[in-house]
C-alpha positions, -999 to +999 in steps of 0.1 A: +229+520-007+202+501-025+167+494-014+149+468-031+118+445-028+108+413-050+074+405-061+053+382-060+047+385-024+039+357-003+029+357+033+030+320+041+064+313+031+098+328+019+098+328-016+128+315-036+135+348-054+135+367-019+162+338-005+182+344-037+181+382-031+193+381+005+221+355-006+235+381-030+237+410-007+251+387+020+279+372-007+288+406-015+295+416+020+272+444+022+255+459+057+218+445+053+188+459+070+154+442+064+123+461+069+086+459+066+085+472+027+116+463+017+156+456+022+183+480+024+219+472+018+248+496+024+287+494+010+311+507-011+296+521-045+312+495-068+302+467-042+267+476-044+267+484-080+278+449-085+255+433-061+226+452-079+235+436-112+235+402-098+206+406-076+186+414-107+198+385-127+194+358-098+159+369-085+143+370-118+159+334-125+145+326-090+109+335-101+104+372-094+082+391-116+090+425-105+119+440-086+119+476-073+151+492-067+162+524-053+200+533-053+211+565-032+245+579-027+252+585+009+274+609+025+300+597+053+275+598+080+250+578+065+228+610+050+228+621+013+257+642+002 
């Protein structure tokens, strides 16, 4: 599982860097959940790691000035192992 936020935050629009991040996790086929403080995405380990690498590159290219990322290994039932 990966949880991430991209900055700068914009309240009036959906920033280009946020759209780029969402596109990456969608195209990776991850199960995405958007929350008030960030976005979570779940999938197989290699799938998630590949998406994180692409997410970092593409969101920075789209204007992000900061990306916070947390990667967690989940057990079979969605909890920590």
